[in-house]
N, C-alpha and C positions, 0 to 999 in steps of 0.2 A: 556780330553781337559781340555785347559788352562781357566781359567776363561776369559781372554782377548778377548782371541778369539771366546769365546762362546758371548760376545758379542762382539766385532766386527761384528758377523753373525747375530746376530741379527739387530742390526744398518742396516745392507745392508738389510734386510728382509724388517725390517718398509719404509726403505727410497723406496724400489721395490712397495711399495703398496702403500705407497702414492701418487707416479709414478701413476703407475693404472688407479684409484679411482680417479685421478684428475681431471681429463677430466670433464664439465660442462654438466647437456643431453643438455643443446642448443645447442651447439660445438661440440660436440663428435660423430664422425660418427658415426653405426649402423653395427658391422660387428659382425660375430661370438663369432670369438677371441675376443676382449673384452668385450662380453655378458659374455661369462667365465672366462676372464678373475678378468670381478668385482665383478661378483659372487663368488668368491673364501673368498673374504672382508664381505658377510650375509653370515655366515654358522649359523646360530640360526637362526630361522624361526623367523620370525616378527622383526626381527632387518631390520630398515631399509638401504640405500646404505648413506646416509649420517652421520650417526648414527655408522657406522663401522669407517666410513672414519674419522670420531674428537675421535674415540677408538684407529687412530691408531697416530694419532696428541700426544693424552695427552704418547703412549707409545714410540712416539720419546719426550715429555718434560722429560720424568722421564731417556732419556737414555742420556741428556742435562745434566746431574746430576753426569755421571760416573769418576772417577778417568782420565782414559784414555784419553790422549790429542783427539789421530784420533776419538774416539768416538764421545766426546761430537761435533768434528767437524762435522761431518758428520749428527747428532741430531739437530745441527740449521740449516746445508744447505736440509737435510729434511724437517724441519718446514718451510723455505723460500718456498721453491717449494709447502709446500702444503696450504702456505696462497696465493703461486700464481695462484692456479690454483681453489682454490676456495674462493668465496666473504663468509666466516665465521666470517662477526659481530657479532652475537649473541652467537654463543662460547666463543669469545672476551671477551666480558662483563660481561666474567665469568670467565675469566683466563690471563688476562690481566696481571694481579699485578704481578702472578707467572713468566710469559715473558719477562717478566719487569726483574725481578730474574736474569732470565738467561743470557739475555743480559750484565746486568748491572757485575756481576760475571764475565762473557768474556771478556767481556771489560777490565777490570781492572787487573788482573790477567793472562788472557789471550797473547798469540803472533804470527804474524802472521797471519797463512789460521783461528785458530779461532775467532781470534781477525775481519777479515773481512767475517768469517759467522755471526759472530754476531751481524756487524752494519747493515747486509742486512737481518739481522730481525728484527732487527728494522726499518725500510725502511718499511716495509710490512707489520708491528704491527701497526704500525699510519696512513698507507695507508689502512689499512680494518675497521680504526677507524675514519676513518675523518670524517665520518658525525655524530659521538655524540661525546657528552662535555668529553670525558675520553680521547680523545685522546688528550688536552692540560696536564693534568694530565702526559703522558706517557711522554710526553715533556718534563715536567717540573723536570719529574724522572730521565730521560737523557741525558741533554742538558748536566748538568757539566761535566760526564760522559765522552760526547761525545769531548768536549771541552776538558779536558784533555789530553783525549787521540789524539787528532789531534793535539793537541799544546806541546806536549812530542818529545824534540827531539831527545831523544836515542829510542822514540818505531821504529815498524816496518813499512816500509815505504809505505807498500801498506796497512795496517791499518788504519796507518792515512789517505792514501786517499780513503777509504771507508769514513771512519765515516768523513769526508769533504762534499759528498756526502750525507751523513746521512743528520749530521747534521739540511744542507740549505733547505731537503726534510721535514724533521719536522716541519719544524720553517714555512717555508711555508703554510703546510697543518693545522697543529696545535696548531700554536701561534696567539693570537689575542692583544696582547697587543704589543705597536710599540719601546717599551725600550725594549724588549725581541729579537725584531728580527732585531732593530738597534746593541743589544750587538752580536748575530748570525752573520749578517756583518763585523761588526768590530774586530772578531774574523778569517774571511776570508781572510778580508783584509791583514792582518797579519802574512797572509801564505806566500798567493800570493807575497805580498809585500817583499822575499828574492827574484822575479827575478824580480827586480826595479833596476833603477842603480845607484853602489853604490854612493861614494863624489865627484869621480874625471870622472862622465860621462861614467863611461865606466859598461856595462852586464857584470852581475855573467858569468860563463861558469857551470851548473850543470850537476849531472849526470842526466842518462833520468831518472829514477826514482823519485826522487828530481822534476825535470822539470814538468813532471806527476799530480804527490800532486801537483804541482805550477797552475795546470794547473782543475784540481779538485774545490779549492778551489774557481778558479775565474771564474767558471761555476756555484758552489752555492752562491755565489756574487749576479751573476747578477741575477740568477734565487729568491735570494730576491729581489732583486731593482724593477722586478713588481711588490712586494708587495707595495709602496711608492707611495705617489702620484703625479702628472707628475710638479707641485711647487717644490718639494723635491727634484727630481731627477734635473728640473731645476737649482737648487743653487746648488748642487755639480758640474755639469757636465764641467764648462770647468778645477776643479782641478780634475775629472773620466778620463777626456778624456788625459791631458795632458799621465797622466800614462798610459791608451791604447796604448798610442803614441810612447812610451819608449818600449812596452811591442812586437812594430809590427815589431821589429831588432833584436829578441829572435832569438833563431838556431832552436830551437823544433818549430815545423808545428803547432804542434795543437795547442801550447799556442799562434801562431802568430795567428791562425783559432780565437781560441775564442775571444782576444782582437778583431780583426776584428768587430764579430762577437755583443761583444760587447758594442763597437763606434757605429754603426746600430743602440742598442739600446736603446742608451744615446739617439741619435737625436732622433728618433719616440718620449718617453717618455720630451723631454727639447721640441719638436716643437710642441705634443697636446698643452701645456702651452702661447708659443711662438712661432705662425706658422715660424718667419721671426729669428728664430735663429742661429745661424752663430759662430761656434768657430772663435778664432781672428786667430788661425793657419790653419785653416782649408782651404787654400790651399796646401801647407806645406803637411797636411794628408792627402789630395787628390792625391797630387801627390804620398805620398809614397804607398798608399793601388793601384792606379790602377800599380804601377808597379809589386807590389806580385801579380794582377787578373792580368797580361802576364807571371809575373818570366818563365822564359826559360835557368835558371840557366842549367844545365849537373853533377852536383855536388849535388844535391839532387833527388832524387830516385826519378821514373818515377809518383810513384802513390803517392810518397807526394807532388810533384808539379799540378797535375789535379786536387785532391781535393779544394790544395788551391788557385789554380785561379777557380773555381768551387765558392765555399767560395765568397771571394774576389768580384768575378761580382758581386754579389748581393749587398750588401757592400756597390760597387762603387754607384749600382741605388739609393740604400737608402739617402745616406748620399748628391750623387748631386741631384738626380733627383726627390726625397720622391719619389720615388717606391718600394712597400715591393713585392719580390717573396711571391705567391698565389700559397696555395696548399691545393691538397682536398683528407680528410682521410677515406677512408669506413673501419666501425666498425660496429660492433656486427654477429650475427649469419646469415648464408647468406642469410633466409626468415626475416631477420630483422634489413635488413643493417639500418644505419642512415650515413650520409656526414656531415664530420667534417672538415668547412673550415678555412684552416690555414693564415689567411690573418696580421698578424702584428707580429713583432718579437719578446715580447712575450709569444702571443699563441704558438710560433713554439719552444721555450725555454722552455716556460712548458709541452707543446707533450712529447718532447726527453725526459726531465730528468722523465718523467712517464714510456714511453716507455723499457730506462734503468732498472729503477726496479725491472717492472713489467716481462719484457722480456717475457716470452710465456703466461704467466697469463694477457695480454694486452687487449682482445676481451673479457675476463673473466671480464675484474673488468668496463671496458667502459663499458658496455656492464649492467650488474647487482649494481655497486658500484653506492650507491646512490651521496656518496661525491664528488668520477671521473664526474660521471654529473652534478653534478651541477657546479664544477669549470669551464664546457665547456659547461652549459645552454645548456644540451639535453635531459633536460624534465627526467619525469619521468620514471623506468626503465621500458621493456615490460614485460610480464607476462611468466613469466615460463612454459614452455611446456616439459609432460612427451617424457620418449625417443620417443614410437609410436608419440604420436600427430605430436614430431619433426621430427623424419625423414619420415612422413606426409608430411609436408608443405615441405621438400624438395623435394619430388620426384618431386607434385604440380607445382611448380617451374618451369617455361623457363625459361631456361639457357639464355642471352643475347646474339645476334651476335653482333662482335665488327666487321666484315669487313668491309670497305666502298664501299658503289656501286660503285664504278670504278674497286676495287677486285674482288665483285662479277662479274662483267660485264666481266673482261676477263676470271675467269673460265667459265660462263655457254659459252662464244665463242669458247675456247680450247675444251671445252666438245661437242661441235656439231659439227667441224669441222675435228675432233678426227678419225672418225669412216670414213667419208666420202675421208679424206686425204690416209685412206688406202685402202680401197675398188679401189678407181681411180690409185694407182699407178701400172704400166706397166710397164715390161722394154722391152726397145727397140733391134732389132736383129742385 
């Protein structure tokens, strides 16, 4: 068998092992199939499941150095999945420099999928280390590489888009110097500035992939805007609102929605500094926002119109009535539930950014990642229960009855009368 096929099969086996063993004891369901699968990771007696899992991570790190692009990409993706499914902060304290080298190499020399996988791995690396000072070291190492990859006009658009998300999230989590935050914001602004009107006032017409890149850059810019003080945002609100007003007229629905949410975020922060803040073209802005909130043009897809109207209705309420959509999210395993209240645009943006990076590992990191919990003031993490105790806690927990009293009354009346109607049924001659 050729060496490349052997390496590919080995990479697939490592990825499968990481996926099987990735679920945390607190959230994994205790089934015989899963127990048998995880037992395969502990062939040697006396080796814990965590140690076996970390060994698989080391194997994926070795595969990320292979010559095959396909093998390297699969290995980087496997590492991302591994860091999503477990909070491996102690392990990464010893290996973060090695993973930084892997990411830097793939960002510099990789193209397309490999660059995307490397950027995603960088996000998870910073997220996993967000509670320790090493996160800032990782950011300072990768920031120049991410910036070059993002601003390279000849680079693959998918890789540049992922680098925009990663640069913003890494700066948000690990950057403690305002000058570095401002530098990252300027980089992101230079990217989405490509969708701003030209000198003649006309909006440029870009392909969808370019517009998706500009949307990612604007999203990252808004995320870093949350780090600035209300006074700083107030000083630049008029300029930024003028730019967002122009972007509301672009043809891409995602960029329009992101610009609308940026308007709401700017109003929210500016009003924190001055309760009476109102842009001098506020009337014209509200008119455009209302048109987008009631858009019924048939040339747009039905799904796009529905998504746009739902988003801009919330933006209109924020700008005109100073109301912020409030949302409650349940986090953590079933027997250790916590409620997270998202009652500002800033919190909503931070939560959605973490959702995108963590994907399937959202519950794990919100439960046990101290850095993530500190972001949302969730307090210290709960105690980790072993598999048997977690199963016992789930069995003893009563499931809430979500039926309303009216619904229960109707059901009881139906059950009571059903047999009577059947017994009383007669047939006339």
